[in-house]
N, C-alpha and C positions, 0 to 999 in steps of 0.2 A: 470654339472650346480649345483649350493648347493642348499641345503635345503632353504636357507633364501630368495634367489633370487626366488625360486619357490613357495614360501609361496606369496611372496610381488607381485609377478605377477598375483598370483590366488586371490589374496585379490584386488588388482585393478579390475580384471576383473569381480568379483561379485559386486564391486561397479557400474561399468558400466552396468551391466545389471539390477541392483535395479534403478539407474537413469533412463533407458530407459523404465522400465515397469511404475514408476512413472509419467512418462511425456505422455506415451501411453494412462494412466487412465484418466489422466488431459483432454488430447486432445477429447477422445471420451465420456465422461461423457454423453452430453446431448443425442448423438445418442444411447448409452447404455441404458440409462432412456426411450428414446423413444421405443426401440423396447422391454424393458420388459414391457413397460405399453400397447403396442401391443398385447404380448403373454397374458397378463393376461385378455385383454379385449375379445379376441378370445373363443371361443368351440372349444371342440375336434376336432370336424368334419372339423372345420377351417384351423386348425393349420399346413395344408398341402397347405393354398392357395398360389395363384402366390405374393399376397401382402405380407406375410410372406417373402416369399423367395428374393423378391425384398429388404427389409428393412435389411435381414441378410446380402445381399452380400453389403450393403451401410455400412454397421458395419464394414465389415470385409475390405473392401476397405479404411474406416475410420481408422481402426485399422493400415494397411499396411504403410499409408501415414504417419501416426504419428511414428511407427518405423524409416521409411526411415527420416523424419524429424529430431527425435533425436539419432538417431544413431551418425552420425559425430559430433554431441556438447559431447555426451557421451564419444567418442574417443579423442576428443581433450580435455575435462575435465580430464580423467584420463588414459593420454598418461603417461609412467612412468617418464620420464625427467620431463615433466611439471608438473605433480603432487607435486613431489619432489623439485623442484625448488619454486612453490608455498607454499609447507609447510613450505619450510625452510626461506621463506621470510614472511609467513602470521601467522605461528603459534606461539600462545603466551602460558604462562601458566597459561592459566584459566580454567583447569579442575579442577571440586570441587565437593562436594557432598551437601553441605547445603548453595546453593545460597542466597546472603541478598538481594538480587533485588525482592525477591518474595514479600517480605515487601515494596518495592518501589524500582521502576526501576530507580531512579534518584540516587539510593547510588552507588558509584564507588570507594570509598577509603576504603570500609570494608575487611578483611581479606578473601583468597580465603581460604577454609575450606577442606581438604581432609579426611573423618574419616571414615573408613571401618568397624569399630566396632569388637568387639570379640563375637562369637556365643556363647548362654548360651540357654540351655532350660527351660527358665524362664516365658515362655508363652506371653512374651511383643511383641509387632509389634513396632522395633526399628532398628536402623542402626547395621547390623552385623548378626539379627536373621532371617532376610527375605532372600529368594531366590529369588535374584532379575533380572528379564530380562536383565536389563541395571545397572552397579554398579556405574556411574558415570555422571556427567552433565556438561557442559559447560557455563560460564556466561560470556560474554564481549561484543565485538562486533558482531554484526549481522551476518555481511559480512564475518567474518573468523571463527564462532563457529563450523561450517560444517568442516572445513578443520583441527581445531585442534582436534575435535572429532574422524574423521579418522584417525588422526595420531594415536591417541591415542587406537583406537583399533588395528590398526598395532602392532603396540609395543607390544600390550598384546596376539598375539598370539601365542601359544606353538608349538614348533616344534616338531622332531619327538625324539629328547633328552632331551624333558619336559623342555627345558629352553624357556623363551621367547625371542622375538626378542628383547626387551631391554635390557635385561640380555647379549647377543650378543655386544649391543653397549657397556654396561659397563666393558665385558672384551675387547673390541676391536678386534673383530674377522677377521680376516684376507679378507675371502671372502667377507663381509661386508663392510670392510674400501675400497676395492678395486670398489665393486659396488657403495660407494656413491661418490667415486673418479672420476671414468667414468662416471656420469652424470654430472659432472663439478660441483660438490657442494664441499667446503672445509668441511673436514669431521669432524674435532675436533670441528668448531663452530654447525655444525648441530647436533654431541652428545649431546652437552651441551643444546641445544634447546630439543632435545627429552627426554633428564635427566628433564629437567624443566617441561615440558609438563607432562610428567607420573608422576613424583614423588611431584609436586608442587614447589614453592621456601620459604625457610625456613625464613620469615620474622616476623617481633615483631608485635604480634598478635593486632588487631586493629577493634573498631568497628564504628559506626555513628550513629550521631543524629536520624537519620530515621530507625533506626533498633528496632525493638520491645524490651525494657530493663526491668529487674527486679531487684532490689536490696535488698540484704540480711544483715541485721545487723551482724557482726560475733563476735563484743567484746561489753559486756554491760557496760565497764569502759570505753570505749571511743567513739568515733564516725566512726571506721573502718567498712567498710561495702565490700559485694562482689558484681560485677555488673556482670549479667547474662544477656548477649544479648541472642535472642529467635531468632534462623534463621530455614528456612524449609527444611529437605532431600526431595529435588525435587524426587529423584529417587522412595523412597517410595510411594510419593503421583501419581504420575502418573502409576507405578505398578499397584496400586490400581485401577486407572481408566481403566487400560489394561484390567485387570482380570475382570470388570465388563462388560466391553466392550465385552468379549470374550463370555460370557453368551449368549449373541445375537448370533444367528445361520443363516448363509447364504448358504445352501445347496444347491441351485439353481440358486443363485444370488441375489435373494431377499430374505428381513428380516422375518424369521419366526414371531417375535414378531408381524409385521405389521398385521399377519393372526387374531390378537385377535382384532382388531378393524373391523373386517370384520366378526367375529364371524365362522373363518375356522378354521377348524382341520388338524394337520400336525403330521404324527405319530414321529418325532423328538421332538418335543417339545423346550421348552427353560425356562431357569430359569431367576429370577428377583430380583432385589433388590429395594423395595419401600423407598419412602422418601428421595430420594437423593437430593441434590442441586447443581449446578452447581454454580461453582467460574471461574471469569475470571482473568488472569495476562494480560494485556495490550491487550486483542485479538483482539480489534478493530482496533489495528496498528502496521502492521506489522513489523516496523523497532524497535520499540519498545518494541514488542514481543521477538524480536530475542535478544536485550538487554539484556532481563529477564532471558532466557536461551535456549540452544540448546532442550532440552526434552520438553520446552513450547512451541515452534516451532512447533515440531512433534507432538503435541497435540491439535495444533491449539490454545495456549492458554487458554484450558479450563480443569478444573481438578472437583474432585466430592466432596461433603464434606457428609461424611454418616451420617445417624441419630445418635444422640447420646441421649439415655433416660435413665432416672435411673433404675437400675435391679427392676424386679417385683418379689416379695416373695409370694408365696402360703403357706396357712398355712396347714401344716402337719395333715394328718386325722389322724395320730396315731403316738403315743408319744414312742420315741425310747426309751428302759429301759437302765439306766446308773450303777444301782445297784441290783433291782431285779423287772422282768416283772411282777408280779402280785401286786407291789406296785407303780410301776412308770407308767404302759401301762395301769392300769385298775382303774376307777372309782369306786368304789362299788355304790354309789350313783346312778349311772348312770343305775344299773341293777336291783334298787328297783323293778321296774314293773313285772322282770323275777322272781323276788324269791317270789312275794305277792301270787301267786298260790302254791308254796310250803309251805309257811307259815298258808294260810289256811288246806291245808291237814295235816301236823303236828297238827295243833291246835286242829284238831276233835277230837284226844283222841282214836279214832278208829284204829286197827290192822287186816287189813281183806285184800283180796287178790287185791282188788281194790285202795284200798288206797294207799299201797305199790308199785304197778303200778303205779299208778296217781305221787307217789313220784320222782318213777325213770324217768318216762318221764319227768316231771320239771327237774331232774337234769342233764338229758341227752340234754335238752334245751337250760341250761346254759352252758354247757361245750361247747356246738356248736358255741354258741356265742362268747365265750371266745376263740376257735378256731378258728374264723374267724381274730379276733384281732391279734391273734400270726401269721397267715398267712399274714397278712397285713404288719406287721413286716418283716416276710422273703422277702415280694416282693421288700421293700426298696430298695435294691441292695447286691450283694455278697459283704462282709467283712467288713460289716459296724459296725461290735462288733470290729475290728481289730485296731482301730482307740483308742488314747490316752483316751479320753473321756469316753471310755466303757471298760476300764481294771479292773473296780471293779465287773462287770457282771460274775456271776458263770460261770464255763466252760460247765456245764451242759444246761443251758440257751444259752448260746452262740452257743452249737452244735444242741440246739433244734430251735432257732429263725435266724440263721444266714448260710445261702447257701454253705457259704465257708467250713462250717464242713460238708457238706452232705455225704461223706464217712463215716465218723465217726458216724453219725447219724443212716446210713444202717447197717452198721456193729457191732457196740459196743450198749450193753443195759445198762449199769450201769447209765446212762445218764437219762435214760428212769423213773426210780425208784425215783431218785430226784424230778421229775417233776411232776409225778403222787401225791408225799408225799405233795409238796408243793400247787398243784391243789388242791388237797382236804382242805388243811388249809385255801385256801383262800376263798373256799365256805363257810366252817363254821366260819369263821372269819367275813366275810361279813353279813352272814346270823344274828350272833350276835350283829354287828354292826347296822343292818338296822330295826332290830324287838327284841329291849332289852326288851320290857315289854314281848314280848310271850316267850323268849327263858328263861327269870327269870321264868317263870310260868311251865315250863318244867322239868321234875324227870330227875335225872343222867341217869336212864335205857332209857328214851325216847331219851337224848341228844346223848346218846352211840349208840342208832339204826341209829338216823339222820347221825352220823359220820358213820356208816357201809355202810348205803345206799350210801352216798357220794364216799367213796373209793370203793365200789364195780361199782357203774357209771363210777367212772373216770377210774378204770382197765380195764373196758369191754372197754372201748373207747381207749384205750391208743395205738392202732394201727394205729388210725387216726391221732397219734400225728406226727408221723414222714411224 
């Protein structure tokens, strides 16, 4: 038996099992809810009670009856000959990615668009960029959408030779030709149906008056315009819903999220997205819901709108330097209160051990305050100085302030001498700016002494710069 026939048979077996499972869940839903409610209401010591045993037996019996009821229906529905004959009769080229009916289910003449997109890592959520669980949708007659989608899924199955079944139709594989003919279906006409279903039909693009449209003028000199018809990528929309729904967990058959209302703890926990808005697409009428799209039915006509808020910006606590840290990130006037004790000590005119020690302590305090600003710049993130805006920043300051240069900072010493010199100059320049009158009254000798204290204090603390 060929790989194609084996793949077809396995595909129909899987669909049959899925059908039975869905029908069983539908049949026993009420009894399952009743049983779960009973389990929740009882205490641990009562879980082995006779009542639990009886309800469990009832649930098992109902499950078995539902399986027996659904099995012959599933076997008939997915019997090979019958399924293929139904596909040949009912399948239409209604496969698409952007159903216009999401704007209005009455739309019936707009083009069926199949657009897979080209993957690019550009950060946008768009067709082609998302790893979708379902790649296409079906929009047409609600009664035929399922068979169309199933045929499309079958044609997309990859075999061991890496070819899809649709490729074997295109190549008129002998085993496939014989298989279709043995079922009693004319091969060429069925091949055309499969090609049209899988690839669509190249018709002239058309829109509809009910489709949302935007007009763009394209020429100022005349009245030429471009018409953009806005249609929905239903696979993206429902994949979002599927991912959000999967955040809730059902480890024991009941929702963990429901425990939140009861203020109960569960070790697995759950994630939640707040501010969601449910939107419905003909969700109150099954027929219209099916006419919108196949995925619309699978999701009961409900999708989610994510909250869309403008980005919130927080002011930086530190200004990143683009040319010089001591000029761009430090405002001398903000340090005036820290310089005042230093000015008072200098203006005493005394030169004893206590005054000198006081000056050194004031300088060390200033150095510590500036280092806090430098460490705040480092904490901004690794590699910030490598962007174009900061290319004029001296290399020594990049090494000092950006952890991208951590290895150079630890192994080299040249950069440190430049920083120490610039640091000492900033203290002197800031002192002269803030206390112009005091500085003018100092002699050259006293100014040289102040400079010596500054350089000494900065040099003593240079290990902290690293």
